[in-house]
VOTIZA-682249 format. One record per residue (C-alpha): residue in one letter; x negated, y negated, z negated; residue number from 1. Coordinates in nm, 3 decimals. Example, Ala and Ser with C-alpha at 12.3 -4.5 7.8 and 13.67 -1.06 7.14 Angstrom:
2
rec res = a	xx = -1.230	yy = 0.450	zz = -0.780	n = 1
rec res = s	xx = -1.367	yy = 0.106	zz = -0.714	n = 2
END
This chain:
371
rec res = m	xx = 2.730	yy = 14.535	zz = -11.292	n = 1
rec res = i	xx = 2.783	yy = 14.178	zz = -11.410	n = 2
rec res = v	xx = 2.499	yy = 13.925	zz = -11.403	n = 3
rec res = n	xx = 2.525	yy = 13.576	zz = -11.550	n = 4
rec res = v	xx = 2.376	yy = 13.328	zz = -11.304	n = 5
rec res = r	xx = 2.256	yy = 12.977	zz = -11.385	n = 6
rec res = f	xx = 2.224	yy = 12.786	zz = -11.059	n = 7
rec res = n	xx = 1.973	yy = 12.499	zz = -11.082	n = 8
rec res = s	xx = 1.996	yy = 12.520	zz = -11.464	n = 9
rec res = s	xx = 2.366	yy = 12.434	zz = -11.464	n = 10
rec res = h	xx = 2.631	yy = 12.615	zz = -11.666	n = 11
rec res = g	xx = 2.627	yy = 12.985	zz = -11.592	n = 12
rec res = f	xx = 2.887	yy = 13.184	zz = -11.405	n = 13
rec res = p	xx = 2.931	yy = 13.562	zz = -11.379	n = 14
rec res = v	xx = 2.853	yy = 13.750	zz = -11.060	n = 15
rec res = e	xx = 2.974	yy = 14.106	zz = -11.016	n = 16
rec res = l	xx = 2.755	yy = 14.333	zz = -10.807	n = 17
rec res = e	xx = 2.732	yy = 14.701	zz = -10.730	n = 18
rec res = h	xx = 2.495	yy = 14.915	zz = -10.935	n = 19
rec res = g	xx = 2.172	yy = 14.934	zz = -10.742	n = 20
rec res = a	xx = 2.223	yy = 14.593	zz = -10.580	n = 21
rec res = s	xx = 1.909	yy = 14.418	zz = -10.462	n = 22
rec res = v	xx = 1.782	yy = 14.068	zz = -10.534	n = 23
rec res = a	xx = 1.861	yy = 13.978	zz = -10.174	n = 24
rec res = e	xx = 2.226	yy = 14.072	zz = -10.229	n = 25
rec res = l	xx = 2.237	yy = 13.850	zz = -10.537	n = 26
rec res = k	xx = 2.098	yy = 13.561	zz = -10.331	n = 27
rec res = e	xx = 2.362	yy = 13.615	zz = -10.064	n = 28
rec res = t	xx = 2.642	yy = 13.607	zz = -10.321	n = 29
rec res = v	xx = 2.512	yy = 13.295	zz = -10.495	n = 30
rec res = g	xx = 2.439	yy = 13.124	zz = -10.162	n = 31
rec res = r	xx = 2.794	yy = 13.186	zz = -10.046	n = 32
rec res = l	xx = 2.940	yy = 13.049	zz = -10.371	n = 33
rec res = q	xx = 2.714	yy = 12.742	zz = -10.375	n = 34
rec res = g	xx = 2.713	yy = 12.669	zz = -10.002	n = 35
rec res = v	xx = 2.338	yy = 12.707	zz = -9.949	n = 36
rec res = q	xx = 2.120	yy = 12.935	zz = -9.737	n = 37
rec res = p	xx = 2.021	yy = 13.251	zz = -9.931	n = 38
rec res = d	xx = 1.664	yy = 13.244	zz = -9.799	n = 39
rec res = q	xx = 1.614	yy = 12.907	zz = -9.969	n = 40
rec res = l	xx = 1.699	yy = 13.044	zz = -10.314	n = 41
rec res = r	xx = 1.464	yy = 13.183	zz = -10.574	n = 42
rec res = v	xx = 1.566	yy = 13.422	zz = -10.851	n = 43
rec res = i	xx = 1.371	yy = 13.393	zz = -11.174	n = 44
rec res = f	xx = 1.396	yy = 13.630	zz = -11.469	n = 45
rec res = a	xx = 1.167	yy = 13.664	zz = -11.773	n = 46
rec res = g	xx = 0.888	yy = 13.452	zz = -11.628	n = 47
rec res = r	xx = 0.876	yy = 13.614	zz = -11.283	n = 48
rec res = e	xx = 1.015	yy = 13.528	zz = -10.941	n = 49
rec res = l	xx = 1.185	yy = 13.840	zz = -10.812	n = 50
rec res = c	xx = 1.130	yy = 13.953	zz = -10.454	n = 51
rec res = n	xx = 1.417	yy = 14.036	zz = -10.220	n = 52
rec res = e	xx = 1.345	yy = 14.409	zz = -10.186	n = 53
rec res = s	xx = 1.362	yy = 14.481	zz = -10.560	n = 54
rec res = t	xx = 1.680	yy = 14.611	zz = -10.718	n = 55
rec res = l	xx = 1.820	yy = 14.436	zz = -11.022	n = 56
rec res = q	xx = 1.795	yy = 14.752	zz = -11.227	n = 57
rec res = g	xx = 1.436	yy = 14.796	zz = -11.112	n = 58
rec res = c	xx = 1.365	yy = 14.448	zz = -11.251	n = 59
rec res = d	xx = 1.497	yy = 14.564	zz = -11.594	n = 60
rec res = l	xx = 1.808	yy = 14.346	zz = -11.588	n = 61
rec res = p	xx = 2.054	yy = 14.501	zz = -11.832	n = 62
rec res = e	xx = 2.426	yy = 14.438	zz = -11.813	n = 63
rec res = q	xx = 2.526	yy = 14.070	zz = -11.860	n = 64
rec res = s	xx = 2.168	yy = 13.946	zz = -11.834	n = 65
rec res = t	xx = 2.113	yy = 13.580	zz = -11.749	n = 66
rec res = v	xx = 1.905	yy = 13.501	zz = -11.442	n = 67
rec res = h	xx = 1.810	yy = 13.162	zz = -11.303	n = 68
rec res = v	xx = 1.870	yy = 13.096	zz = -10.935	n = 69
rec res = v	xx = 1.707	yy = 12.774	zz = -10.817	n = 70
rec res = l	xx = 1.700	yy = 12.575	zz = -10.499	n = 71
rec res = p	xx = 1.356	yy = 12.415	zz = -10.536	n = 72
rec res = p	xx = 1.294	yy = 12.069	zz = -10.391	n = 73
rec res = s	xx = 1.046	yy = 12.029	zz = -10.108	n = 74
rec res = t	xx = 0.792	yy = 11.871	zz = -10.344	n = 75
rec res = l	xx = 0.765	yy = 12.205	zz = -10.522	n = 76
rec res = s	xx = 0.657	yy = 12.406	zz = -10.219	n = 77
rec res = q	xx = 0.286	yy = 12.344	zz = -10.262	n = 78
rec res = r	xx = 0.254	yy = 12.417	zz = -10.632	n = 79
rec res = s	xx = 0.487	yy = 12.718	zz = -10.609	n = 80
rec res = e	xx = 0.222	yy = 12.894	zz = -10.403	n = 81
rec res = l	xx = 0.023	yy = 12.930	zz = -10.725	n = 82
rec res = v	xx = 0.269	yy = 13.186	zz = -10.860	n = 83
rec res = q	xx = 0.378	yy = 13.380	zz = -10.553	n = 84
rec res = q	xx = 0.153	yy = 13.672	zz = -10.649	n = 85
rec res = h	xx = 0.346	yy = 13.712	zz = -10.976	n = 86
rec res = r	xx = 0.667	yy = 13.837	zz = -10.820	n = 87
rec res = t	xx = 0.786	yy = 14.189	zz = -10.897	n = 88
rec res = g	xx = 0.512	yy = 14.435	zz = -10.814	n = 89
rec res = g	xx = 0.248	yy = 14.162	zz = -10.809	n = 90
rec res = g	xx = 0.053	yy = 14.297	zz = -11.105	n = 91
rec res = m	xx = 0.217	yy = 14.125	zz = -11.403	n = 92
rec res = e	xx = 0.402	yy = 14.365	zz = -11.631	n = 93
rec res = s	xx = 0.765	yy = 14.284	zz = -11.700	n = 94
rec res = l	xx = 0.834	yy = 14.121	zz = -12.035	n = 95
rec res = t	xx = 1.104	yy = 14.383	zz = -12.088	n = 96
rec res = r	xx = 0.844	yy = 14.661	zz = -12.074	n = 97
rec res = l	xx = 0.567	yy = 14.480	zz = -12.258	n = 98
rec res = d	xx = 0.410	yy = 14.649	zz = -12.562	n = 99
rec res = l	xx = 0.198	yy = 14.424	zz = -12.786	n = 100
rec res = s	xx = 0.172	yy = 14.666	zz = -13.079	n = 101
rec res = g	xx = -0.188	yy = 14.739	zz = -12.987	n = 102
rec res = s	xx = -0.287	yy = 14.391	zz = -13.103	n = 103
rec res = r	xx = -0.160	yy = 14.477	zz = -13.452	n = 104
rec res = l	xx = -0.324	yy = 14.821	zz = -13.465	n = 105
rec res = t	xx = -0.683	yy = 14.937	zz = -13.477	n = 106
rec res = s	xx = -0.819	yy = 15.136	zz = -13.186	n = 107
rec res = v	xx = -0.890	yy = 15.429	zz = -13.418	n = 108
rec res = s	xx = -0.672	yy = 15.519	zz = -13.718	n = 109
rec res = e	xx = -0.844	yy = 15.514	zz = -14.055	n = 110
rec res = g	xx = -0.769	yy = 15.600	zz = -14.415	n = 111
rec res = l	xx = -0.447	yy = 15.783	zz = -14.496	n = 112
rec res = a	xx = -0.335	yy = 15.776	zz = -14.134	n = 113
rec res = v	xx = -0.624	yy = 15.986	zz = -14.008	n = 114
rec res = i	xx = -0.613	yy = 16.220	zz = -14.312	n = 115
rec res = l	xx = -0.251	yy = 16.313	zz = -14.248	n = 116
rec res = e	xx = -0.273	yy = 16.309	zz = -13.868	n = 117
rec res = t	xx = -0.262	yy = 16.655	zz = -13.708	n = 118
rec res = d	xx = -0.342	yy = 16.788	zz = -13.364	n = 119
rec res = a	xx = 0.029	yy = 16.813	zz = -13.292	n = 120
rec res = s	xx = 0.083	yy = 16.448	zz = -13.381	n = 121
rec res = r	xx = -0.207	yy = 16.346	zz = -13.157	n = 122
rec res = q	xx = -0.042	yy = 16.528	zz = -12.868	n = 123
rec res = g	xx = 0.284	yy = 16.359	zz = -12.958	n = 124
rec res = n	xx = 0.106	yy = 16.025	zz = -12.941	n = 125
rec res = l	xx = 0.049	yy = 16.068	zz = -12.569	n = 126
rec res = v	xx = 0.417	yy = 16.132	zz = -12.516	n = 127
rec res = g	xx = 0.506	yy = 15.842	zz = -12.740	n = 128
rec res = h	xx = 0.292	yy = 15.601	zz = -12.543	n = 129
rec res = t	xx = 0.456	yy = 15.709	zz = -12.219	n = 130
rec res = e	xx = 0.805	yy = 15.665	zz = -12.361	n = 131
rec res = a	xx = 0.718	yy = 15.329	zz = -12.514	n = 132
rec res = k	xx = 0.668	yy = 15.179	zz = -12.170	n = 133
rec res = a	xx = 1.030	yy = 15.248	zz = -12.085	n = 134
rec res = q	xx = 1.171	yy = 14.997	zz = -12.331	n = 135
rec res = s	xx = 1.083	yy = 14.690	zz = -12.532	n = 136
rec res = s	xx = 0.879	yy = 14.738	zz = -12.846	n = 137
rec res = f	xx = 0.984	yy = 14.413	zz = -13.013	n = 138
rec res = y	xx = 1.189	yy = 14.383	zz = -13.330	n = 139
rec res = v	xx = 1.372	yy = 14.084	zz = -13.474	n = 140
rec res = f	xx = 1.609	yy = 14.003	zz = -13.757	n = 141
rec res = c	xx = 1.946	yy = 13.918	zz = -13.604	n = 142
rec res = k	xx = 2.087	yy = 13.651	zz = -13.832	n = 143
rec res = t	xx = 2.411	yy = 13.582	zz = -13.642	n = 144
rec res = v	xx = 2.594	yy = 13.901	zz = -13.544	n = 145
rec res = c	xx = 2.413	yy = 14.209	zz = -13.672	n = 146
rec res = k	xx = 2.252	yy = 14.055	zz = -13.983	n = 147
rec res = a	xx = 1.997	yy = 14.335	zz = -13.971	n = 148
rec res = i	xx = 1.666	yy = 14.432	zz = -13.812	n = 149
rec res = q	xx = 1.728	yy = 14.514	zz = -13.446	n = 150
rec res = p	xx = 1.529	yy = 14.573	zz = -13.127	n = 151
rec res = g	xx = 1.444	yy = 14.243	zz = -12.963	n = 152
rec res = k	xx = 1.392	yy = 14.117	zz = -12.611	n = 153
rec res = l	xx = 1.114	yy = 13.877	zz = -12.520	n = 154
rec res = r	xx = 1.199	yy = 13.579	zz = -12.303	n = 155
rec res = v	xx = 1.010	yy = 13.271	zz = -12.183	n = 156
rec res = r	xx = 1.108	yy = 12.916	zz = -12.092	n = 157
rec res = c	xx = 0.947	yy = 12.589	zz = -11.994	n = 158
rec res = r	xx = 0.825	yy = 12.400	zz = -12.296	n = 159
rec res = v	xx = 0.933	yy = 12.067	zz = -12.141	n = 160
rec res = c	xx = 1.286	yy = 12.127	zz = -12.011	n = 161
rec res = k	xx = 1.360	yy = 12.441	zz = -12.221	n = 162
rec res = e	xx = 1.491	yy = 12.623	zz = -11.914	n = 163
rec res = g	xx = 1.406	yy = 12.979	zz = -11.815	n = 164
rec res = t	xx = 1.286	yy = 12.869	zz = -11.473	n = 165
rec res = l	xx = 0.914	yy = 12.888	zz = -11.547	n = 166
rec res = t	xx = 0.710	yy = 13.148	zz = -11.360	n = 167
rec res = l	xx = 0.405	yy = 13.266	zz = -11.553	n = 168
rec res = s	xx = 0.049	yy = 13.255	zz = -11.427	n = 169
rec res = r	xx = -0.013	yy = 13.573	zz = -11.630	n = 170
rec res = g	xx = 0.168	yy = 13.787	zz = -11.881	n = 171
rec res = p	xx = 0.091	yy = 13.791	zz = -12.256	n = 172
rec res = c	xx = -0.159	yy = 14.055	zz = -12.366	n = 173
rec res = c	xx = -0.145	yy = 14.008	zz = -12.745	n = 174
rec res = w	xx = 0.082	yy = 13.863	zz = -13.013	n = 175
rec res = d	xx = -0.122	yy = 13.542	zz = -13.026	n = 176
rec res = d	xx = -0.022	yy = 13.473	zz = -12.666	n = 177
rec res = v	xx = 0.342	yy = 13.485	zz = -12.777	n = 178
rec res = l	xx = 0.331	yy = 13.322	zz = -13.120	n = 179
rec res = l	xx = 0.075	yy = 13.046	zz = -13.067	n = 180
rec res = p	xx = 0.155	yy = 12.743	zz = -12.847	n = 181
rec res = n	xx = -0.030	yy = 12.645	zz = -12.529	n = 182
rec res = k	xx = -0.174	yy = 12.993	zz = -12.469	n = 183
rec res = i	xx = -0.015	yy = 13.072	zz = -12.131	n = 184
rec res = h	xx = 0.074	yy = 12.839	zz = -11.847	n = 185
rec res = g	xx = 0.287	yy = 12.859	zz = -11.536	n = 186
rec res = v	xx = 0.500	yy = 12.653	zz = -11.298	n = 187
rec res = c	xx = 0.849	yy = 12.531	zz = -11.381	n = 188
rec res = q	xx = 1.078	yy = 12.545	zz = -11.077	n = 189
rec res = s	xx = 1.358	yy = 12.332	zz = -11.222	n = 190
rec res = q	xx = 1.466	yy = 12.013	zz = -11.054	n = 191
rec res = d	xx = 1.265	yy = 11.707	zz = -11.167	n = 192
rec res = c	xx = 1.046	yy = 11.905	zz = -11.412	n = 193
rec res = d	xx = 0.669	yy = 11.926	zz = -11.393	n = 194
rec res = g	xx = 0.628	yy = 12.154	zz = -11.695	n = 195
rec res = t	xx = 0.334	yy = 12.395	zz = -11.692	n = 196
rec res = v	xx = 0.332	yy = 12.537	zz = -12.047	n = 197
rec res = a	xx = 0.515	yy = 12.857	zz = -12.139	n = 198
rec res = e	xx = 0.721	yy = 12.885	zz = -12.456	n = 199
rec res = f	xx = 0.809	yy = 13.240	zz = -12.565	n = 200
rec res = y	xx = 1.104	yy = 13.334	zz = -12.783	n = 201
rec res = l	xx = 1.294	yy = 13.647	zz = -12.881	n = 202
rec res = k	xx = 1.660	yy = 13.747	zz = -12.890	n = 203
rec res = c	xx = 1.852	yy = 14.035	zz = -13.037	n = 204
rec res = a	xx = 1.887	yy = 14.314	zz = -12.781	n = 205
rec res = a	xx = 2.185	yy = 14.477	zz = -12.952	n = 206
rec res = h	xx = 2.446	yy = 14.236	zz = -12.813	n = 207
rec res = p	xx = 2.488	yy = 13.959	zz = -12.552	n = 208
rec res = t	xx = 2.340	yy = 13.627	zz = -12.667	n = 209
rec res = c	xx = 2.373	yy = 13.262	zz = -12.574	n = 210
rec res = d	xx = 2.081	yy = 13.028	zz = -12.505	n = 211
rec res = n	xx = 2.055	yy = 12.903	zz = -12.863	n = 212
rec res = d	xx = 2.092	yy = 13.245	zz = -13.026	n = 213
rec res = t	xx = 1.723	yy = 13.317	zz = -13.088	n = 214
rec res = s	xx = 1.558	yy = 13.529	zz = -13.355	n = 215
rec res = v	xx = 1.223	yy = 13.526	zz = -13.532	n = 216
rec res = a	xx = 0.974	yy = 13.788	zz = -13.416	n = 217
rec res = l	xx = 0.888	yy = 14.057	zz = -13.672	n = 218
rec res = d	xx = 0.546	yy = 14.129	zz = -13.531	n = 219
rec res = l	xx = 0.450	yy = 14.386	zz = -13.798	n = 220
rec res = i	xx = 0.745	yy = 14.613	zz = -13.715	n = 221
rec res = m	xx = 0.695	yy = 14.841	zz = -13.417	n = 222
rec res = p	xx = 0.776	yy = 15.187	zz = -13.282	n = 223
rec res = n	xx = 0.572	yy = 15.462	zz = -13.444	n = 224
rec res = t	xx = 0.425	yy = 15.588	zz = -13.116	n = 225
rec res = r	xx = 0.120	yy = 15.731	zz = -13.297	n = 226
rec res = r	xx = 0.345	yy = 15.932	zz = -13.531	n = 227
rec res = v	xx = 0.163	yy = 15.814	zz = -13.843	n = 228
rec res = p	xx = 0.323	yy = 15.927	zz = -14.172	n = 229
rec res = c	xx = 0.464	yy = 15.668	zz = -14.409	n = 230
rec res = i	xx = 0.220	yy = 15.588	zz = -14.689	n = 231
rec res = a	xx = 0.499	yy = 15.616	zz = -14.949	n = 232
rec res = c	xx = 0.719	yy = 15.912	zz = -14.847	n = 233
rec res = t	xx = 0.480	yy = 16.073	zz = -14.592	n = 234
rec res = d	xx = 0.767	yy = 16.119	zz = -14.345	n = 235
rec res = i	xx = 0.712	yy = 16.033	zz = -13.979	n = 236
rec res = m	xx = 0.970	yy = 15.767	zz = -13.904	n = 237
rec res = t	xx = 1.027	yy = 15.497	zz = -13.644	n = 238
rec res = p	xx = 1.024	yy = 15.202	zz = -13.641	n = 239
rec res = v	xx = 0.763	yy = 15.127	zz = -13.908	n = 240
rec res = l	xx = 0.590	yy = 14.827	zz = -14.060	n = 241
rec res = v	xx = 0.212	yy = 14.814	zz = -14.022	n = 242
rec res = f	xx = 0.024	yy = 14.619	zz = -14.289	n = 243
rec res = q	xx = -0.266	yy = 14.414	zz = -14.158	n = 244
rec res = c	xx = -0.521	yy = 14.561	zz = -14.398	n = 245
rec res = a	xx = -0.837	yy = 14.724	zz = -14.265	n = 246
rec res = e	xx = -0.675	yy = 15.070	zz = -14.283	n = 247
rec res = r	xx = -0.352	yy = 14.952	zz = -14.113	n = 248
rec res = h	xx = -0.134	yy = 15.143	zz = -14.359	n = 249
rec res = v	xx = 0.209	yy = 15.234	zz = -14.224	n = 250
rec res = i	xx = 0.535	yy = 15.228	zz = -14.418	n = 251
rec res = c	xx = 0.882	yy = 15.320	zz = -14.298	n = 252
rec res = l	xx = 1.152	yy = 15.053	zz = -14.325	n = 253
rec res = e	xx = 1.345	yy = 15.241	zz = -14.594	n = 254
rec res = c	xx = 1.038	yy = 15.260	zz = -14.819	n = 255
rec res = f	xx = 0.950	yy = 14.900	zz = -14.734	n = 256
rec res = h	xx = 1.296	yy = 14.792	zz = -14.852	n = 257
rec res = l	xx = 1.248	yy = 14.988	zz = -15.176	n = 258
rec res = y	xx = 0.902	yy = 14.837	zz = -15.217	n = 259
rec res = c	xx = 1.040	yy = 14.483	zz = -15.176	n = 260
rec res = v	xx = 1.333	yy = 14.542	zz = -15.414	n = 261
rec res = t	xx = 1.107	yy = 14.693	zz = -15.678	n = 262
rec res = r	xx = 0.855	yy = 14.413	zz = -15.663	n = 263
rec res = l	xx = 1.133	yy = 14.153	zz = -15.663	n = 264
rec res = n	xx = 1.291	yy = 14.302	zz = -15.975	n = 265
rec res = e	xx = 0.949	yy = 14.309	zz = -16.136	n = 266
rec res = r	xx = 0.873	yy = 13.950	zz = -16.035	n = 267
rec res = q	xx = 0.562	yy = 14.064	zz = -15.855	n = 268
rec res = f	xx = 0.590	yy = 13.854	zz = -15.539	n = 269
rec res = i	xx = 0.273	yy = 13.653	zz = -15.482	n = 270
rec res = q	xx = 0.295	yy = 13.284	zz = -15.410	n = 271
rec res = e	xx = 0.060	yy = 13.181	zz = -15.130	n = 272
rec res = p	xx = 0.046	yy = 12.804	zz = -15.056	n = 273
rec res = l	xx = 0.037	yy = 12.845	zz = -14.677	n = 274
rec res = v	xx = 0.283	yy = 13.135	zz = -14.663	n = 275
rec res = g	xx = 0.523	yy = 13.117	zz = -14.954	n = 276
rec res = y	xx = 0.627	yy = 13.418	zz = -15.162	n = 277
rec res = s	xx = 0.493	yy = 13.738	zz = -15.009	n = 278
rec res = l	xx = 0.362	yy = 14.088	zz = -15.079	n = 279
rec res = p	xx = 0.041	yy = 14.273	zz = -14.989	n = 280
rec res = c	xx = -0.003	yy = 14.630	zz = -14.870	n = 281
rec res = t	xx = 0.156	yy = 14.889	zz = -15.100	n = 282
rec res = a	xx = -0.189	yy = 15.039	zz = -15.158	n = 283
rec res = g	xx = -0.318	yy = 14.707	zz = -15.293	n = 284
rec res = c	xx = -0.560	yy = 14.653	zz = -15.006	n = 285
rec res = p	xx = -0.735	yy = 14.313	zz = -14.997	n = 286
rec res = d	xx = -0.644	yy = 14.055	zz = -14.733	n = 287
rec res = s	xx = -0.319	yy = 14.233	zz = -14.652	n = 288
rec res = l	xx = -0.060	yy = 13.969	zz = -14.747	n = 289
rec res = i	xx = 0.239	yy = 13.956	zz = -14.509	n = 290
rec res = k	xx = 0.222	yy = 13.613	zz = -14.344	n = 291
rec res = e	xx = 0.559	yy = 13.614	zz = -14.166	n = 292
rec res = v	xx = 0.805	yy = 13.601	zz = -14.457	n = 293
rec res = h	xx = 1.101	yy = 13.683	zz = -14.231	n = 294
rec res = h	xx = 1.000	yy = 14.048	zz = -14.275	n = 295
rec res = f	xx = 1.155	yy = 14.023	zz = -14.620	n = 296
rec res = r	xx = 1.497	yy = 13.978	zz = -14.461	n = 297
rec res = v	xx = 1.535	yy = 14.349	zz = -14.533	n = 298
rec res = l	xx = 1.626	yy = 14.241	zz = -14.887	n = 299
rec res = g	xx = 1.947	yy = 14.070	zz = -14.780	n = 300
rec res = d	xx = 2.045	yy = 13.705	zz = -14.827	n = 301
rec res = e	xx = 2.137	yy = 13.728	zz = -15.195	n = 302
rec res = q	xx = 1.818	yy = 13.895	zz = -15.306	n = 303
rec res = l	xx = 1.613	yy = 13.682	zz = -15.070	n = 304
rec res = r	xx = 1.734	yy = 13.367	zz = -15.245	n = 305
rec res = t	xx = 1.613	yy = 13.500	zz = -15.579	n = 306
rec res = i	xx = 1.251	yy = 13.521	zz = -15.463	n = 307
rec res = t	xx = 1.191	yy = 13.147	zz = -15.503	n = 308
rec res = s	xx = 1.372	yy = 13.143	zz = -15.839	n = 309
rec res = h	xx = 1.161	yy = 13.421	zz = -15.991	n = 310
rec res = p	xx = 0.825	yy = 13.302	zz = -16.126	n = 311
rec res = c	xx = 0.519	yy = 13.508	zz = -16.060	n = 312
rec res = s	xx = 0.427	yy = 13.735	zz = -16.348	n = 313
rec res = g	xx = 0.131	yy = 13.659	zz = -16.568	n = 314
rec res = d	xx = -0.075	yy = 13.921	zz = -16.747	n = 315
rec res = r	xx = 0.225	yy = 14.146	zz = -16.810	n = 316
rec res = v	xx = 0.281	yy = 14.438	zz = -16.577	n = 317
rec res = p	xx = 0.652	yy = 14.513	zz = -16.524	n = 318
rec res = f	xx = 0.799	yy = 14.858	zz = -16.480	n = 319
rec res = s	xx = 1.132	yy = 14.993	zz = -16.352	n = 320
rec res = v	xx = 1.364	yy = 15.125	zz = -16.623	n = 321
rec res = f	xx = 1.647	yy = 15.380	zz = -16.626	n = 322
rec res = l	xx = 1.863	yy = 15.460	zz = -16.929	n = 323
rec res = h	xx = 2.011	yy = 15.805	zz = -16.978	n = 324
rec res = p	xx = 2.309	yy = 15.834	zz = -17.219	n = 325
rec res = s	xx = 2.285	yy = 16.107	zz = -17.479	n = 326
rec res = y	xx = 2.563	yy = 16.073	zz = -17.734	n = 327
rec res = h	xx = 2.485	yy = 15.751	zz = -17.924	n = 328
rec res = l	xx = 2.120	yy = 15.743	zz = -17.827	n = 329
rec res = h	xx = 1.974	yy = 15.646	zz = -17.492	n = 330
rec res = q	xx = 1.657	yy = 15.784	zz = -17.345	n = 331
rec res = v	xx = 1.454	yy = 15.539	zz = -17.142	n = 332
rec res = f	xx = 1.234	yy = 15.645	zz = -16.852	n = 333
rec res = v	xx = 0.992	yy = 15.375	zz = -16.741	n = 334
rec res = f	xx = 0.789	yy = 15.421	zz = -16.426	n = 335
rec res = d	xx = 0.632	yy = 15.234	zz = -16.137	n = 336
rec res = p	xx = 0.679	yy = 15.428	zz = -15.810	n = 337
rec res = f	xx = 0.423	yy = 15.215	zz = -15.625	n = 338
rec res = s	xx = 0.148	yy = 15.229	zz = -15.886	n = 339
rec res = p	xx = -0.174	yy = 15.370	zz = -15.739	n = 340
rec res = i	xx = -0.208	yy = 15.596	zz = -16.044	n = 341
rec res = g	xx = 0.154	yy = 15.638	zz = -16.148	n = 342
rec res = a	xx = 0.274	yy = 15.610	zz = -16.505	n = 343
rec res = v	xx = 0.576	yy = 15.749	zz = -16.686	n = 344
rec res = m	xx = 0.664	yy = 15.644	zz = -17.042	n = 345
rec res = r	xx = 0.962	yy = 15.735	zz = -17.255	n = 346
rec res = h	xx = 1.123	yy = 15.592	zz = -17.567	n = 347
rec res = r	xx = 1.464	yy = 15.597	zz = -17.733	n = 348
rec res = c	xx = 1.691	yy = 15.313	zz = -17.834	n = 349
rec res = e	xx = 2.034	yy = 15.266	zz = -17.992	n = 350
rec res = a	xx = 2.148	yy = 14.983	zz = -17.766	n = 351
rec res = p	xx = 2.462	yy = 15.018	zz = -17.554	n = 352
rec res = l	xx = 2.418	yy = 15.169	zz = -17.212	n = 353
rec res = g	xx = 2.263	yy = 14.909	zz = -16.988	n = 354
rec res = m	xx = 1.950	yy = 14.804	zz = -16.810	n = 355
rec res = f	xx = 1.648	yy = 14.652	zz = -16.981	n = 356
rec res = l	xx = 1.369	yy = 14.461	zz = -16.813	n = 357
rec res = c	xx = 1.064	yy = 14.608	zz = -16.983	n = 358
rec res = y	xx = 0.698	yy = 14.527	zz = -16.961	n = 359
rec res = a	xx = 0.386	yy = 14.721	zz = -17.048	n = 360
rec res = s	xx = 0.134	yy = 14.508	zz = -17.230	n = 361
rec res = d	xx = -0.162	yy = 14.656	zz = -17.420	n = 362
rec res = h	xx = -0.006	yy = 15.001	zz = -17.373	n = 363
rec res = v	xx = 0.306	yy = 14.899	zz = -17.568	n = 364
rec res = v	xx = 0.645	yy = 14.900	zz = -17.399	n = 365
rec res = m	xx = 0.854	yy = 14.596	zz = -17.490	n = 366
rec res = s	xx = 1.205	yy = 14.498	zz = -17.386	n = 367
rec res = s	xx = 1.269	yy = 14.142	zz = -17.276	n = 368
rec res = g	xx = 1.647	yy = 14.162	zz = -17.300	n = 369
rec res = l	xx = 1.964	yy = 14.320	zz = -17.172	n = 370
rec res = f	xx = 2.106	yy = 14.205	zz = -16.838	n = 371
END
């Protein structure tokens, strides 16, 4: 396997090792290349100092991962004792196996989730939770290579020097620990840096990334380990988006994309001063507005740009429209697939085949033009 090594935060260089190689073997290789004693080196990855006996694969280092190997100055010896217990096996869970979805879910499912949940799905939940520990549960929007929602990997660096040489005093236990500043501290082991504040960030896990190739965390998207049916299509899919309403309604990403497109075409995005244009839960639950607008990246760049150009609707309620050609007449079916009640209206027109943006106002369907 190939590991990218950054020695004392310098430019990285690749090191090829056998599969199953230990941290001690990595130190020996780097020490030989850099002309230093291997026992003086420290290997840091994802906020932890790795111990010699651990294998690289056991530390969840995938192919072409970047690790920091430092030769700490003598002045660091005293303060480094504060983090010795956080080496591999010291009690802190690896960031690569961390699952923070529990901080976005309720302890007990409510509403539609518990109505549709069966005994079989509850048994599947236990299996799902076991499998979830084997991989990261983070999702991001990769804006550089994939241009799509992808699994993410959580990383940490020193807030002062921006290097990944900080060893954490404890691991994050909720999304606030990751998203909010100054929540978790540690010790930076870089040369001439006294940083003690951790700064978390995420990268796309679908391809190798450079230091500056970071992605925004989509904290509402997570694996469906509880096997909760989608509120729109009732299928059990993964990953899903979990609205932060009291019922924690779940929607699959395909239905979420359809929900966003429909509301965008209907000019139903809500403008929130502190958030921007956003949407609430599909069931219309109160206090469920999505606060991280990067979730709407599912729309694509072109449609995303139209959100700010579309004014919010007033008293009119828009509906989706489909025209069916029948000789010289066209039958119009108007419906709202996300309406809590559901409404279907029909009328005929003699206009050429096309698409009308129609509104229902006072129970009268009106066309606002052909586009």
